[in-house]
C-alpha positions as CSV (number, residue, x, y, z in Angstrom):
1,M,98.1,99.4,111.4
2,P,99.5,95.9,110.8
3,H,103.2,95.7,109.8
4,S,102.5,93.9,106.5
5,K,100.0,96.6,105.5
6,T,102.5,99.3,106.2
7,Q,105.1,97.5,104.1
8,E,102.6,97.1,101.2
9,Q,101.6,100.8,101.3
10,K,105.3,101.8,101.3
11,A,106.0,99.6,98.3
12,I,103.0,100.8,96.4
13,Q,103.7,104.5,97.1
14,T,107.3,104.0,95.9
15,T,106.2,102.3,92.7
16,Y,103.8,105.3,91.9
17,F,106.8,107.5,92.4
18,S,108.8,105.5,89.9
19,I,106.0,105.5,87.3
20,A,105.5,109.3,87.5
21,G,109.3,110.0,87.5
22,N,110.0,107.7,84.5
23,F,107.1,109.2,82.5
24,V,108.4,112.8,82.9
25,L,112.0,111.8,82.3
26,A,111.2,109.7,79.2
27,L,109.3,112.7,77.7
28,I,112.2,115.1,78.4
29,K,114.7,112.6,76.9
30,W,112.8,111.9,73.8
31,L,112.4,115.6,73.0
32,A,116.0,116.5,74.0
33,G,117.4,113.6,72.0
34,F,115.3,114.3,68.9
35,F,115.9,118.1,68.7
36,G,119.5,117.8,70.2
37,N,120.7,115.2,67.6
38,S,121.7,112.8,70.4
39,Y,121.1,109.1,69.9
40,A,122.5,108.4,73.4
41,L,119.7,110.5,74.8
42,I,117.2,108.7,72.6
43,A,118.6,105.4,73.8
44,D,118.2,106.7,77.4
45,A,114.6,107.6,76.5
46,I,114.0,104.1,75.3
47,E,115.1,102.7,78.6
48,S,113.0,105.2,80.6
49,T,110.0,104.2,78.4
50,T,110.4,100.5,79.2
51,D,110.9,101.5,82.9
52,I,107.4,102.9,82.9
53,F,105.9,99.6,81.8
54,S,108.2,97.6,84.1
55,S,107.2,99.8,87.1
56,I,103.5,99.1,86.3
57,L,104.3,95.4,86.3
58,V,106.0,95.9,89.7
59,L,102.9,97.7,91.0
60,F,100.7,94.8,89.9
61,G,103.1,92.2,91.4
62,I,103.2,93.9,94.8
63,K,99.5,94.2,95.0
64,Y,98.9,90.6,93.9
65,A,101.7,89.2,96.1
66,N,100.2,90.8,99.2
67,R,96.8,89.1,98.7
68,P,96.0,87.0,101.8
69,A,96.3,83.2,101.9
70,D,93.4,81.2,100.6
71,K,92.4,77.6,100.0
72,N,94.4,77.2,96.8
73,H,97.4,79.3,98.1
74,P,97.9,78.4,101.8
75,Y,101.2,80.2,101.9
76,G,99.8,83.3,100.2
77,H,100.6,84.8,96.8
78,G,104.1,86.1,97.5
79,R,105.9,84.0,94.8
80,A,104.2,86.3,92.2
81,E,106.8,89.0,93.1
82,P,110.0,87.2,91.9
83,L,108.0,86.2,88.8
84,I,107.3,89.8,88.1
85,T,111.0,90.5,88.7
86,F,111.8,88.1,85.9
87,L,109.5,90.1,83.6
88,V,111.2,93.3,84.6
89,V,114.5,91.7,83.8
90,A,113.1,90.7,80.4
91,F,112.1,94.4,79.8
92,L,115.6,95.5,80.7
93,T,117.3,93.0,78.5
94,T,115.2,93.8,75.6
95,S,115.8,97.5,75.9
96,A,119.5,96.9,76.2
97,L,119.5,94.8,73.0
98,V,117.5,97.4,71.1
99,I,119.8,100.2,72.2
100,A,122.9,98.1,71.2
101,Y,121.4,97.4,67.7
102,E,120.4,101.0,67.1
103,S,123.8,102.3,68.4
104,I,125.7,100.1,65.9
105,Q,123.4,101.4,63.1
106,H,124.1,105.0,64.1
107,I,127.8,104.4,64.3
108,R,127.8,103.3,60.7
109,T,125.6,106.3,59.6
110,P,127.1,109.8,59.4
111,H,125.1,112.4,61.4
112,E,125.4,115.8,63.0
113,L,127.1,116.6,66.3
114,P,124.8,116.6,69.4
115,K,123.7,120.0,70.7
116,A,125.5,121.4,73.7
117,Y,122.4,122.0,75.8
118,T,121.8,118.2,76.0
119,L,124.6,118.1,78.5
120,L,122.7,120.3,81.0
121,I,119.7,118.1,80.6
122,L,121.7,114.9,81.2
123,G,123.5,116.4,84.2
124,A,120.1,117.1,85.9
125,I,118.8,113.6,85.0
126,I,121.9,111.8,86.4
127,I,121.5,113.5,89.8
128,W,117.8,112.8,89.9
129,K,118.1,109.2,88.9
130,E,120.8,108.5,91.4
131,I,118.7,110.0,94.2
132,S,115.7,107.9,93.0
133,Y,117.9,104.8,93.0
134,R,119.0,105.3,96.6
135,W,115.5,106.1,97.8
136,V,113.8,103.2,96.1
137,L,116.5,100.8,97.2
138,K,116.1,101.9,100.8
139,R,112.4,101.2,100.5
140,S,113.0,97.8,99.0
141,K,115.1,96.8,102.0
142,E,112.5,98.2,104.4
143,T,109.8,96.1,102.7
144,N,111.8,93.0,101.7
145,S,110.6,93.5,98.2
146,S,112.6,91.9,95.4
147,S,110.6,93.5,92.6
148,L,111.1,96.9,94.3
149,Q,114.8,96.2,94.3
150,A,114.6,95.5,90.6
151,D,112.8,98.8,90.2
152,A,115.6,100.5,92.1
153,W,118.1,99.1,89.7
154,H,116.1,100.5,86.8
155,H,116.9,103.9,88.2
156,R,120.6,103.0,88.6
157,S,120.6,101.7,85.0
158,D,119.0,104.9,83.8
159,A,121.7,106.9,85.7
160,I,124.4,104.8,84.1
161,T,123.0,105.3,80.5
162,S,122.7,109.0,81.2
163,L,126.3,109.2,82.4
164,A,127.5,107.3,79.4
165,A,125.5,109.7,77.1
166,F,127.0,112.7,79.0
167,I,130.5,111.4,78.4
168,G,129.9,110.5,74.8
169,I,128.3,113.9,74.0
170,S,131.2,115.7,75.8
171,I,133.8,113.9,73.7
172,A,131.8,114.6,70.5
173,L,131.5,118.3,71.3
174,L,135.1,118.7,72.5
175,L,136.8,116.9,69.6
176,G,134.3,118.1,67.0
177,K,133.9,116.9,63.4
178,G,134.8,113.2,62.9
179,Y,133.8,112.3,66.5
180,E,130.0,112.5,66.0
181,A,129.8,108.7,66.7
182,A,131.2,109.1,70.3
183,D,127.6,109.7,71.4
184,D,126.6,106.4,69.8
185,W,129.5,104.5,71.3
186,A,128.4,105.7,74.7
187,A,124.9,104.3,74.1
188,L,126.5,101.0,73.1
189,L,128.5,100.9,76.2
190,A,125.5,101.8,78.3
191,S,123.6,98.7,76.9
192,G,126.4,96.5,78.3
193,F,125.9,98.0,81.7
194,I,122.1,97.4,81.5
195,L,122.7,93.8,80.6
196,Y,125.0,93.4,83.6
197,N,122.5,95.0,85.9
198,S,119.8,92.7,84.6
199,Y,121.9,89.8,85.8
200,L,122.3,91.4,89.3
201,I,118.5,91.7,89.5
202,F,117.8,88.3,88.1
203,R,120.1,86.3,90.4
204,P,118.5,87.0,93.8
205,A,115.0,86.6,92.4
206,L,116.1,83.1,91.1
207,G,117.4,82.3,94.5
208,E,114.1,83.2,96.0
209,I,112.1,81.0,93.6
210,M,114.6,78.1,94.3
211,D,114.4,78.5,98.1
212,E,118.2,79.2,98.2
213,H,119.8,79.5,101.6
214,L,120.5,83.2,101.9
215,Y,119.2,84.2,105.4
216,D,121.9,83.4,108.0
217,D,121.4,86.7,109.9
218,L,117.6,86.1,110.1
219,I,118.1,82.5,111.3
220,E,120.4,83.7,114.1
221,H,117.8,86.3,115.1
222,I,115.1,83.6,115.2
223,R,117.3,81.3,117.4
224,Q,117.9,84.2,119.8
225,V,114.2,85.0,120.2
226,A,113.3,81.3,120.5
227,V,115.6,80.5,123.5
228,E,114.0,83.5,125.4
229,V,110.7,81.6,125.4
230,P,110.1,79.7,128.7
231,G,110.4,76.0,128.1
232,V,112.6,76.2,125.0
233,M,116.0,74.8,125.8
234,A,117.6,75.2,122.4
235,T,116.8,75.1,118.7
236,E,117.9,72.6,116.1
237,K,117.0,72.9,112.4
238,C,115.8,76.2,111.0
239,F,114.8,76.6,107.4
240,I,113.6,79.8,105.7
241,R,112.1,80.5,102.4
242,K,111.0,83.9,101.1
243,A,107.8,84.7,99.3
244,G,107.0,88.3,98.5
245,M,107.7,90.5,101.5
246,K,107.4,87.6,104.0
247,Y,109.7,84.9,105.3
248,H,108.2,81.5,106.0
249,V,110.0,79.5,108.8
250,D,110.3,75.8,109.8
251,L,111.9,75.6,113.2
252,H,112.8,72.6,115.4
253,A,112.7,73.6,119.1
254,I,114.2,71.4,121.8
255,V,112.2,71.1,125.1
256,N,112.3,68.9,128.1
257,G,111.5,65.3,127.0
258,Q,109.6,64.5,130.2
259,I,106.8,67.0,129.7
260,S,103.4,66.1,128.3
261,V,102.4,66.5,124.6
262,T,99.9,69.2,125.8
263,E,102.7,71.2,127.5
264,G,104.9,70.8,124.4
265,H,102.1,72.0,122.2
266,A,101.5,75.0,124.4
267,I,105.2,75.9,124.2
268,A,105.1,75.7,120.4
269,H,102.2,78.1,120.3
270,V,103.9,80.6,122.6
271,L,107.1,80.3,120.6
272,K,105.3,80.9,117.3
273,D,103.4,84.0,118.6
274,S,106.6,85.4,120.1
275,L,108.5,85.0,116.8
276,R,105.8,86.7,114.8
277,V,105.5,89.6,117.3
278,K,109.3,90.2,117.6
279,I,110.1,89.6,113.9
280,P,107.1,91.1,112.0
281,E,108.4,90.2,108.6
282,L,107.8,86.5,109.3
283,G,104.8,84.9,107.6
284,H,103.9,81.2,108.1
285,V,105.8,79.7,111.1
286,L,105.9,76.0,111.7
287,I,107.3,74.7,115.0
288,H,108.4,71.1,115.4
289,I,109.0,70.1,119.0
290,E,112.1,67.9,119.7
291,P,112.6,66.2,123.1
292,H,115.8,66.9,124.9
293,D,117.9,63.7,125.4
């Protein structure tokens, strides 16, 4: 099976995992928050609900970004993935602002103490979401997927809001009457963490769209593979830009200036094929032949 197909299937399977997990957790949080008098849990449920829709967006983005190149898109459709990441960030930011607003409203409104059993539910959720974060992040690195990385951070954000809720409810229950709002302050604090995580997700996706230089290790690997090809004496310029799960490369290779154009052309083809075999995550590879002086 082609490497790119394996990457795509891994990413899609991971996204289905996120959608199913977020749906179940959102339902549990809504019910526990409503019946357990905990707005921090309801705030957590709001975030999990937005996570469902954002994960669906990620699924669409991965499938669309992995469409093959065509006449109108000679470099493929990979740039759709960071665009989807921007939409995911918009979902996160919106949910954070809604949580912050509702938290302030609840702080100003007297209400009952949360139920003690909500702590057990939150403890289980925190463990599950941290496991989910680590697994999805691992898959995002394996597939070079920025939108999957954003999905992983959704799980981490969920773990943070659940941890904040756990702390807030614990304070409210330990200190009793007069500290009912500790739960709401925890939700407000969690909204700040979500906004910060939104920036952490947004920044690399922006760098991808802007073709920012971020790939020194990959460039070094490309140079090492290149000089192993017979006829390639050294390499000069090497530019990389990421689109979806693939890295597109422009490489200047130095060859003997006395050989024919045909020989230089043949070396370029061997170099291109060698790079794509030894570094499967490469997409379009353009080789420019430079004569050795």
